Every structure is written in C-alpha cells, then in structure tokens.
N, C-alpha and C positions, 0 to 999 in steps of 0.2 A: 328590453326594458318593459316592465309591466305598466299598464295604464293605471293612472291614479283615479281617485273618485272624481276629480275635476274633469278628467278626460272622458268619463262615462256619461256625461250629460247627453251626448249624441252617440249612440251606438255605432261602432265601426262596422260598416257593411263590407261584405266581400266584393261587391260589385253593384253597379246601378241596375235597378229594375227597368223593364222596357219603357215605362212612362217617363222615368228620369232621363233615359237616353233620348227619348222623343223630345222632351222639353229642352234638353241641351242642344239638340240638332236645330230645333226651331229658333232658339235663342241666338245661335250662331248665324242663322240666315236672316233673321229679322233685324238684327243690329248692324247690318251692312248696307252699303249704298244700293246694290241691285234690288233689294226689297223695296226701297224708296222709289226707284225707277219703275218697278212693277206696279206699285200703287198709282203713280202718276199716269202710267199707260192705261190702267184700268179706268181712271177718272176721265182720261181723254176719250177712250172708247165709249164710256157712258155719255159724255157730252155730245159726241157726234151721232149717237144712236137716237137722238131726240125724234127725228122724223119717223122712226120705225115704231114708236109707241102710239097707242090709240088716244092717250090723253096725257097731259102734263102731270097730273096727279100720280098716275101709275109710273111714269118715268122717274119722278122724284121719290116715290115709295121704294122703287128698286134700289136706288142709291142709299136711302136711309136704312132699309132693312139689311142690305149687304154690309154697310159700314158698321152698323150696330153689332151684328153677329161677329164680324172680324175683330172689332174692338174688344168684345167680351172674351173671345177665345184668346187673343193676345194678352189681355190683362191677366187671365188665369194662368197662362203658361209663364209669363214673365214674373208674376208674383211667386210662383213655385220656384223658379230659378233663383230669384232674389232671396227667398227664405232659406234655401239650401246653402247659398253662399254665405249668408249671415250666420247660420248655424256652424258652418265650417270655420269661419273666422272666430266665432266665440269659443269654440273648442280649442283652437290654437292659443287664444288669449288665456284661457283657463289653465292650460298646460304650462305656458310660460310663467304665469303668476304662481303656480304651485312650485315650479322649479326654482323660481326666485325666492319664494318663501322658505323652501328647504335649504337653499344656499345661505340665506340670511340666518336661519335658525342654527346652522352648523357654525356660523361665525359669531353668534350671539353670546357665547360663553365669555368672550372677551369684552363685549360691549352691551351693558344693560339697556341702553336706548334702542338697540337693534331688536331686542326681545319684544319691546312694545310695538315697534314697526312691523314685526312679523305678525303679531296678533291683529293689528289694523288691516294688514294686507289680506289675511285669511278671512277676516270678517267681511271685507269688501268683496272678495271673490264669492263668499257664501251668500251675499245679498241676492244675486240673480237666481239662486236656487230657491229662495224663499218667495220670490214674486212670480 
C-alpha cells in the first residue's frame, strides 16, 4: 500500500541513526528502578564524603555541578525520545484519519451528510500541516 500525503509528514526511515539508538538505550535505563537506586547511592557517597573535602562550599559545589550536568543531559535525551514518540503517534493518527476519510467518501454517495463530514475531517487533519 502506498503511503498517502498524511503519512508523509514524518519520513519513513530505514533504521535509527546511532544517536536515536543511544537515546532509546538511555531512556530504557533511566526509566527503571536501578537508575533511581544508582542516584540514591551517588547521593549517599556524596554525603559521606564530607570529611574528604577541604571546605563545605567545594563539597556542595560538587553536588550542584554534577546534578546540573546530569539534569541537562537527561532533559535533552528524554525530550528527544518524547518528540520521536509524539511524531510516530501523529503519523499513525494521520493515516487512520485519512483511511477513515476515504472510507466515508466511498460511502458518501448514499448519504449527503457524510460528504460534509468527510470535508470536516479532511480540514481538521490539514490543520496540523498549516501550523
């Protein structure tokens, strides 16, 4: 079956590029309990390392810097994963709406109200392409 205009919003890729594979792998690990345990262990190590630091300021700065960098990296990776998921869902909805529109149009010969519904559905699907 040929892909319609609605399905062409997001080009069909033959496979994931290395970055997308990396994002997926990170997403799978970060969203599980072991990652949470790892973060708790890192915080515990940081807390007990207090005597090893020459000043409280440096001790706190180590936590703030590390957590800021980790937060930024996770935010970027998780946003990328969420964007790809949203695009895939939107493509599926576009294809479903177009198939429904085609089915309704084929049945519209018997029902004039259905012709109007087909036009409204196609306009609604087209809205996202204009924005």
